[in-house]
C-alpha positions, 0 to 999 in steps of 0.5 A: 447092864452096867455103867459103861452101857447106854441106858437108852439105845433108840428113841422115837418122837411121835408126829402127826404131820410128818413133813412139817416135823421133819422140816422143824428138826432139820431146821433147828439142828441144821441136819438132813434126816433120812426117810424110811418106811418100816412095818407100816411106820413112816420114819425120818432118822436123826444122823447116826453112825452105827459103829460109834455106839452113840444113841440115835432115833427118829421121828415116826408117824403111825397109828401107834404114835401119838404126839403128847406133851405129857410123855417121856422127855428126850434131851437133845445134845445142844453142845457146845451151846444150846442157844444155837438150836433154841434160837431157831425153835420159834421161827421153825414153828415150835414154842420155847416153854422153859428158856435156857437155865443153868443146872449147875457148873458141873452139869451145864444148861437145859431148856424145854420146847414144844415141837410142831407136833405138840411134843415137849422135848428138851436141850442140854449143853455144857455151855 
């Protein structure tokens, strides 16, 4: 692997209440997620374009997927300003755990929140 390749190629966010989690992410990002069943896993895909080379992922409910605040942290793209998605978190049933804060002029801003399933996730944006 070299610096031109994405270090990640897929992510899965564990959920316990599939419909509640799907509604949460569709609400805060103003998106529609596509449902899929695969190998005993119920999934809803974040928007993606297979030919773009851009990373995507899904929410997943299965016996192997357990929501946790202590797992890997995923930073969602909140550009151009993460305030748009962050402002919808609590009304959609989540909880802001770290408000928007500046990392640096070059890197931008970040914020953390708990989703409806108890996962700690983050947002990043340049503005």
